[in-house]
C-alpha positions in Angstrom: 139.7 152.7 29.3 141.4 151.7 32.5 140.2 148.9 34.7 138.5 151.3 37.1 136.1 152.3 34.4 134.7 148.7 34.2 131.0 148.4 34.6 131.3 144.8 35.6 131.2 143.5 39.2 134.7 142.6 39.9 134.5 144.0 43.4 131.6 146.4 44.3 132.8 149.6 46.0 130.9 151.5 48.6 129.1 153.7 46.0 127.9 150.6 44.2 126.5 149.1 47.4 124.7 152.3 48.3 123.2 152.4 44.7 122.2 148.7 45.0 120.5 149.3 48.3 118.6 152.4 47.1 117.3 150.6 44.0 116.6 147.3 45.7 112.9 146.2 45.4 111.2 146.5 48.7 108.3 144.1 47.9 107.5 141.2 45.6 105.6 143.3 43.1 108.6 145.5 42.5 110.9 142.5 41.9 110.9 142.0 38.1 111.8 138.6 36.5 112.8 135.2 38.0 109.0 134.4 38.1 109.3 130.7 38.9 111.8 131.3 41.7 109.5 134.0 43.2 106.5 131.7 43.2 108.5 128.8 44.7 109.8 131.0 47.5 106.3 132.5 48.2 104.9 128.9 48.7 107.8 128.0 51.0 107.2 131.1 53.1 103.5 130.7 53.2 103.7 127.1 54.3 106.2 128.0 57.0 104.0 130.7 58.3 101.0 128.3 58.5 103.1 125.9 60.5 104.6 128.8 62.6 108.1 127.7 61.6 111.1 129.2 60.0 111.4 128.5 56.3 113.9 125.9 55.1 117.4 127.0 54.5 117.8 128.4 50.9 120.7 128.4 48.5 120.7 130.9 45.6 123.3 130.6 42.8 124.0 132.5 39.7 126.1 135.4 38.3 126.8 138.5 40.2 124.1 141.2 40.1 121.2 139.0 39.3 119.3 139.6 42.6 120.4 137.0 45.1 120.8 139.5 47.9 117.5 141.2 47.0 115.7 137.8 47.3 117.2 137.3 50.8 115.9 140.7 51.9 112.5 140.0 50.5 112.3 136.6 52.4 113.1 138.4 55.7 110.6 141.1 55.0 107.9 138.6 54.1 108.5 136.8 57.3 108.6 140.0 59.3 112.0 139.2 60.7 115.5 140.8 60.7 118.2 139.9 58.2 121.8 139.6 59.3 124.4 139.7 56.5 127.9 138.3 56.4 130.2 136.7 53.8 132.1 133.4 53.6 135.6 135.0 53.6 134.7 137.0 56.7 134.1 134.0 58.9 137.6 132.7 59.5 137.2 130.8 62.8 134.5 128.9 64.7 134.4 131.8 67.1 133.4 134.2 64.3 130.5 131.9 63.4 129.5 131.5 67.0 129.4 135.3 67.4 127.1 135.7 64.4 124.7 132.8 65.3 124.3 133.6 69.0 123.3 137.2 68.0 120.3 135.9 66.0 116.8 136.1 67.3 114.1 133.5 66.8 113.1 133.4 63.1 115.8 135.7 61.8 117.4 135.3 58.4 121.2 134.9 58.1 122.4 135.8 54.6 125.9 134.4 53.8 127.3 135.7 50.5 130.1 133.8 48.8 129.2 130.8 50.9 131.5 128.6 48.8 134.5 130.4 50.4 133.8 129.3 54.0 136.7 127.3 55.4 136.3 123.5 55.9 136.7 123.9 59.7 134.0 126.5 60.0 131.7 124.4 57.7 131.9 121.5 60.1 130.4 123.8 62.9 127.7 125.0 60.5 126.2 121.5 59.9 124.6 121.1 63.4 123.6 124.7 63.4 121.6 124.2 60.3 120.2 120.8 61.2 119.6 120.9 65.0 120.0 124.6 65.8 122.9 124.0 68.1 126.6 124.8 68.1 129.2 122.5 69.6 132.3 124.4 70.6 135.6 122.9 71.9 137.1 125.0 74.7 140.8 124.6 75.7 143.4 122.2 74.3 144.8 118.8 75.1 143.6 116.9 78.2 141.8 120.0 79.6 139.7 120.5 76.4 135.9 120.2 76.9 132.9 120.5 74.6 130.2 123.2 75.2 126.9 123.0 73.4 125.1 126.2 72.7 121.4 126.2 71.8 120.6 128.5 68.9 117.3 130.2 68.0 115.6 128.7 64.9 116.8 130.7 61.9 116.8 130.5 58.1 120.2 130.5 56.4 120.3 131.8 52.9 123.5 131.2 51.0 124.5 132.9 47.8 127.3 131.8 45.5 128.5 132.3 41.9 130.4 128.9 42.1 127.9 126.2 43.3 130.4 123.5 42.2 132.7 124.6 44.9 130.2 123.8 47.7 130.8 120.5 49.4 128.1 117.9 49.0 127.3 117.8 52.8 126.8 121.5 52.9 124.7 121.6 49.7 122.5 118.7 51.0 121.5 120.7 54.1 119.6 123.3 52.1 115.9 122.7 51.8 115.7 124.4 48.4 118.3 125.4 45.8 117.5 128.0 43.1 119.5 129.1 40.1 119.0 132.7 39.0 119.3 133.2 35.3 119.9 136.2 33.0 116.9 138.4 32.6 114.9 138.9 29.4 115.1 142.1 27.4 111.5 143.1 28.4 112.4 142.6 32.1 115.5 144.7 31.8 113.4 147.6 30.3 111.0 147.4 33.3 113.9 147.4 35.7 115.6 150.4 34.1 112.3 152.3 33.9 111.8 151.7 37.6 115.4 152.7 38.5 115.1 155.9 36.4 112.0 156.9 38.3 113.6 156.2 41.7 116.7 158.2 40.7 114.5 161.0 39.2 116.2 160.5 35.8 114.3 161.6 32.7 115.1 159.1 30.0 113.7 158.8 26.5 112.2 155.5 25.3 114.9 155.0 22.7 117.6 155.6 25.3 116.0 153.2 27.6 116.0 150.6 24.8 119.8 151.1 24.2 120.7 150.7 27.9 118.5 147.6 28.1 120.3 146.0 25.1 123.8 146.8 26.6 123.0 145.8 30.1 124.2 142.1 29.8 120.7 141.1 31.0 121.9 141.9 34.5 120.1 144.5 36.7 123.2 145.6 38.6 125.0 146.4 35.3 121.9 148.2 34.0 121.8 150.4 37.0 125.4 151.3 36.7 125.0 152.1 33.0 122.0 154.2 33.8 123.9 156.2 36.4 126.8 156.8 34.0 124.6 158.0 31.1 122.8 160.3 33.6 126.2 161.9 34.4 126.8 162.5 30.7 123.3 164.0 30.2 123.9 166.3 33.2 127.3 167.5 32.1 127.1 167.5 28.3 123.3 167.8 27.8 120.2 169.3 29.4 119.8 166.6 32.0 117.5 164.5 29.8 118.9 161.1 28.8 118.5 161.0 25.0 119.4 158.4 22.4 122.4 160.5 21.3 123.7 161.1 24.8 123.3 157.4 25.7 125.1 156.2 22.6 127.9 158.7 23.1 128.3 157.8 26.8 128.3 154.1 26.2 130.8 154.4 23.3 133.0 156.5 25.6 132.8 153.7 28.2 133.7 151.2 25.5 130.5 149.3 26.0 129.5 148.0 22.5 126.0 147.2 21.2 126.1 143.7 22.7 127.1 145.0 26.1 130.7 143.7 25.7 133.4 145.9 27.4 137.1 146.0 26.8 137.7 142.9 29.1 135.4 140.8 27.0 137.0 141.8 23.8 140.4 141.2 25.2 139.5 137.6 26.0 138.0 137.0 22.6 140.9 138.5 20.8 143.4 136.4 22.8 141.4 133.3 22.0 141.2 134.1 18.3 144.6 135.8 17.6 146.9 133.8 20.0 145.2 130.4 19.8 143.6 130.5 16.3 140.2 130.4 17.9 140.9 127.5 20.2 140.4 125.1 21.8 142.5 126.4 24.7 142.6 125.7 28.4 141.5 128.3 31.0 145.0 128.7 32.5 146.5 129.5 29.1 143.6 131.9 28.2 144.0 133.7 31.5 147.7 134.2 31.0 147.2 135.4 27.4 144.5 137.8 28.3 146.2 138.9 31.5 143.0 138.2 33.5 142.6 136.0 36.6 141.1 132.6 36.0 138.3 133.3 38.6 137.5 136.6 36.9 137.1 134.9 33.5 134.9 132.1 35.1 132.7 134.4 37.2 132.5 137.7 35.3 133.2 137.3 31.6 132.6 133.8 30.4 129.0 133.3 31.5 127.8 136.3 29.4 130.1 135.4 26.5 128.6 131.9 26.5 125.1 133.4 26.8 125.8 135.5 23.6 127.2 132.4 21.8 130.7 133.9 21.4 132.5 131.2 23.4 131.9 127.4 23.4 133.2 125.1 26.1 134.4 121.7 24.8 136.2 118.8 26.5 139.5 120.2 25.0 138.9 123.8 26.1 137.4 127.1 25.1 136.6 127.7 21.4 135.6 131.0 19.7 132.4 130.7 17.7 131.6 132.1 14.3 129.5 134.8 16.0 132.6 136.0 17.9 134.5 136.5 14.7 131.6 138.3 13.1 131.1 140.6 16.1 134.8 141.6 16.2 134.9 142.0 12.5 137.5 139.3 12.0 137.5 137.0 9.0 137.6 133.4 10.1 140.2 131.4 8.3 140.6 127.6 8.1 142.6 125.7 10.7 146.2 126.7 10.8 145.8 129.9 8.9 146.1 133.3 10.4 142.9 135.3 11.2 142.7 138.7 9.7 140.7 141.8 10.5 138.1 142.7 7.9 
């Protein structure tokens, strides 16, 4: 299959964003999973309401598609305030940040996705905005330059990132609470898929729902994409009902195996095993051998491969585990011997 057929979140297109918005939980009771994080956020919001203040700034980190944006929407809804959305790469200059911050109203939520990609210059302006709710702008250049202080309404900044290590220490320290979103459990995935199928008016059999849950990579966004794809197959090649047979046929056609691995995952594992005898190998070499970008391996593929136990990270580099060999049907040889397909 070509890269366009990928179910993974390399870069969500317009259709994906519409789907995410339609299926996004509108209240806490609909948000499945991440129980401890939900309870913590509820306490933060309740305490802020009792003090008639805005909640502390929050930082969410974790893989793409785990619900960081949804949590930000729920915080704004719980506070009864508006949410304004932007992304780190979109804020190129201090003027861009000023335009966003000055358009906020008292108590609003500002959600910044990919916050780790904010430039150092813009980050310096963000510090006083987060701490003192003011913006210090420098107007003009040279001897004629002057500083102008803008007072900002009290707001809550919610940052989201897949790469928390790339955030500077000063920026990280200005968040009142930091939460890591983890992969979902199998039971949670079944609940999410069932809810999505009802919202999309999809008739899905229990066995088919189980299959989608197992191949969803424990990630709601991936599960919703798979559900949409199997619905298409059921509509075109069946009677509109998502059955076990239709689901297996559709996912096999999409090259999504029983563990949820797609062609990109297998390409990385095969490169690790066949070209480097199972490792250890550095990220740069693995990226070159598998023809994938380093960031794509780090953000998209590796977290799930590690979750499945297929890849281990050692001080010397990535190593393919015994489970990876077994899953690919490759016989593991001793060090220095060639690996052969069973």
